[in-house]
C-alpha positions in Angstrom: -3.1 0.4 -13.5 -3.6 3.7 -15.3 -5.1 6.4 -13.3 -6.8 8.1 -16.3 -8.3 7.1 -19.6 -8.7 9.2 -22.8 -12.0 10.9 -23.0 -15.1 8.4 -24.2 -12.8 5.5 -23.3 -13.4 3.4 -20.3 -10.7 2.9 -17.9 -9.4 -1.0 -17.8 -11.2 -3.1 -15.3 -9.1 -3.5 -12.2 -7.6 -7.1 -11.8 -7.7 -8.5 -8.2 -6.1 -11.8 -7.4 -8.1 -13.1 -4.2 -6.4 -15.9 -2.2 -8.8 -17.5 0.2 -9.3 -21.1 1.0 -12.9 -21.1 2.6 -15.2 -22.0 -0.4 -18.2 -19.7 0.8 -16.3 -16.6 1.5 -14.2 -17.0 -1.8 -17.5 -17.4 -3.6 -19.2 -14.5 -1.8 -16.2 -12.1 -1.9 -15.8 -12.9 -5.9 -19.2 -12.2 -6.6 -19.4 -9.2 -4.6 -16.3 -7.6 -6.1 -17.6 -8.5 -9.5 -20.8 -6.3 -8.8 -18.5 -3.5 -8.1 -16.8 -4.0 -11.6 -13.6 -5.7 -10.5 -12.2 -8.4 -12.4 -11.3 -11.2 -10.0 -9.2 -14.3 -10.3 -9.5 -16.6 -7.0 -7.4 -19.4 -5.6 -7.9 -21.6 -2.7 -4.4 -22.2 -1.5 -1.0 -20.2 -1.2 0.8 -22.0 -4.0 -2.0 -21.7 -6.5 -2.1 -18.1 -5.6 1.7 -17.5 -6.5 1.4 -19.4 -9.6 -1.4 -17.1 -10.6 0.5 -13.9 -9.5 3.5 -15.2 -11.6 1.6 -16.1 -14.6 -0.8 -13.0 -14.8 -0.9 -9.2 -14.0 -2.8 -7.7 -11.1 -3.7 -4.4 -9.6 -4.2 -5.6 -6.2 -3.9 -8.8 -4.1 -6.3 -9.6 -1.3 -4.6 -12.6 0.8 -6.2 -14.5 3.7 -3.6 -15.3 6.4 -4.5 -18.9 7.2 -4.1 -20.6 3.7 -3.0 -24.4 3.0 0.4 -25.0 1.1 1.7 -21.5 1.6 0.1 -19.3 4.1 -0.8 -15.5 3.3 2.5 -14.4 5.0 4.6 -16.4 3.4 2.8 -15.6 -0.1 3.1 -12.0 0.9 7.0 -12.2 1.3 7.2 -14.1 -2.0 5.3 -11.3 -3.7 7.4 -8.6 -2.4 10.6 -10.2 -3.8 9.7 -8.9 -7.0 6.6 -6.9 -7.1 5.5 -3.6 -5.2 1.7 -4.3 -6.2 -0.7 -3.5 -3.2 -1.4 -6.1 -1.0 -4.5 -6.3 1.4 -4.5 -9.1 4.1 -7.4 -10.7 5.9 -7.3 -12.1 9.3 -9.7 -13.7 11.5 -11.0 -11.7 14.4 -8.5 -11.3 17.4 -5.4 -12.9 15.5 -3.4 -9.8 16.4 -0.1 -11.6 16.0 -1.2 -12.5 12.4 -2.0 -8.7 11.7 1.4 -7.7 12.7 3.2 -10.6 10.8 1.4 -9.6 7.7 2.1 -6.1 7.7 5.8 -7.0 8.6 5.9 -9.1 5.5 5.1 -6.1 3.4 1.3 -5.8 3.3 -0.3 -2.5 2.9 -3.5 -3.0 5.0 -5.6 -5.4 6.6 -9.2 -6.1 7.3 -10.7 -8.5 10.0 -13.1 -11.1 8.8 -16.0 -11.3 8.9 -15.9 -8.0 7.0 -18.8 -6.3 5.0 -18.5 -5.6 1.4 -18.6 -2.0 1.5 -15.8 -2.0 3.9 -13.5 -4.3 1.9 -14.3 -2.3 -1.2 -13.4 1.1 0.6 -10.0 -0.5 1.6 -9.2 -1.7 -2.1 -10.1 1.7 -3.3 -8.0 3.4 -0.7 -5.1 0.9 -1.8 -5.6 1.7 -5.6 -5.6 5.5 -5.1 -2.3 5.1 -3.2 -0.9 3.2 -6.1 -1.9 5.9 -8.8 -1.2 9.0 -6.2 0.5 11.9 -7.7 0.9 15.3 -5.9 -0.8 18.3 -7.4 1.5 20.4 -9.7 3.8 23.0 -7.6 3.8 26.6 -8.8 5.6 27.2 -12.0 4.8 23.4 -13.4 1.8 22.6 -15.5 0.3 19.0 -15.2 1.3 18.1 -18.6 5.1 19.0 -17.9 7.1 16.0 -18.0 10.7 16.8 -16.7 10.8 17.8 -13.3 12.2 20.9 -11.9 15.0 21.1 -9.4 12.4 22.2 -6.9 10.7 18.8 -7.1 13.6 17.1 -5.4 13.5 17.6 -1.7 16.6 16.6 0.1 17.1 15.3 3.7 20.9 14.6 4.3 21.6 11.6 2.0 17.9 11.0 1.3 16.3 12.6 -1.8 12.6 12.7 -2.5 11.7 13.5 -6.4 7.9 14.5 -5.9 7.4 14.8 -9.6 9.1 11.4 -10.7 7.8 9.8 -7.6 11.1 8.2 -6.9 13.3 8.1 -3.9 17.2 8.0 -3.4 19.6 7.3 -0.6 23.1 8.5 -1.1 22.2 8.7 -5.0 20.9 5.1 -5.3 17.3 4.4 -5.9 15.2 2.8 -3.3 11.9 0.8 -4.1 9.1 1.7 -2.1 5.5 0.2 -2.0 2.6 2.6 -2.9 1.9 2.9 0.8 5.4 3.3 1.8 5.8 6.0 -0.7 2.7 8.3 0.1 3.8 7.9 3.9 7.4 9.2 3.1 5.8 12.1 0.9 3.6 13.1 3.8 6.6 13.3 6.1 8.7 14.9 3.4 5.8 17.8 3.0 6.2 18.4 6.8 9.9 18.1 7.6 10.7 18.3 11.4 7.0 18.6 12.2 5.7 15.8 14.5 2.8 13.9 12.8 0.5 12.1 15.0 -0.8 8.6 14.2 -4.3 9.3 13.6 -3.4 12.1 11.2 -1.2 9.7 9.2 -3.9 7.3 9.3 -6.4 9.6 7.7 -3.9 11.3 5.3 -2.3 8.0 4.0 -4.6 5.1 4.8 -7.6 7.1 4.6 -9.5 6.0 7.4 -12.4 8.1 8.3 -12.5 6.5 11.6 -10.1 5.3 14.3 -7.9 2.8 12.8 -5.2 0.5 13.9 -2.2 2.4 14.7 -0.1 -0.8 14.2 -0.2 -0.3 10.1 1.5 3.0 10.7 4.1 1.8 13.3 4.8 -1.2 11.1 4.9 0.9 7.8 7.4 3.3 9.4 9.5 0.3 10.4 9.9 -0.9 6.8 10.7 2.8 5.7 13.5 2.8 8.3 14.9 -0.6 7.1 15.2 1.1 3.6 15.9 4.8 4.5 18.1 4.4 7.4 17.0 3.9 11.2 17.6 7.5 12.0 15.6 9.2 9.3 12.5 9.0 10.9 12.2 9.8 14.6 9.9 8.6 17.0 8.4 11.0 19.6 7.1 9.0 22.4 3.5 9.9 23.1 2.9 11.8 20.1 4.1 10.3 16.5 7.0 10.4 14.2 8.8 13.2 12.4 11.2 13.1 9.5 14.6 14.6 10.4 15.6 17.5 8.1 
C-alpha cells in the first residue's frame, strides 16, 4: 500500500480480507469497515480465505481464530510462508492460549470479541502505519534522496540495520521481517544498550494509548530472536528488553 498519492489524486482504497465464520459478525464488520472507506472481501472459512489471499492483493488481513476447514492460526501460518502482509487476529474473550498461538504464528496484533468498531479501526490504522513506516530523514539527507548514506546503516555485531532502505541483514544475508517486527527492531536500534520497558514499546510500536497486553511485545521479541539470533535482544527481568551493542 502506498503511503502517499500525488496532489489532487486520492490514495487507493485499503483492501482488507476478513475471515469470520459468524454470519452476523462478518456482515456487521464488513458494513462498518466499508463505511470507513475500506474495501472488504470476506470469507466464512479458512480455506476460502486462503484461496482469496492467493488470488487477490490485500493490504491487511483480519482473521478469526476459530474457523472451519482451516483455523485462523493455521491460516496465519500459511500466509506467513509467502507474505509479510499485516495480520490482525480476533479472539473470543478469555481465550488467552488462542492469543498466544496467533501471535506465535506471525500475527501482528489482536483484538478480543466483541469489539467496538472504533477500536477495530484504530488497530487497523495502527497496523497500516507500521506497514508504511519510514524514519524521518537524518541530518544531511533530504527526504527525496534515494541512495542511503553510510550513516543509515547501523551495525551491531553481525546485525546490520539499513534505516533508509528499511532492510535488515545478519552476517550479510537479508532477513525478512514483518512491518511490526521491523518497527520493533528500529525502536531497539534507536536506543542500543538501553532497557526499553514493555509499556514503552506498546506505546511506540503498537501505538496503544492505554495499557495493552504485554504478550504482544514478548512474542514479537521471540520472533525477532529466531530471525536475528537469540542473544541479540537481552531480557532484563522485571523491566523489559535491550538490544546488545
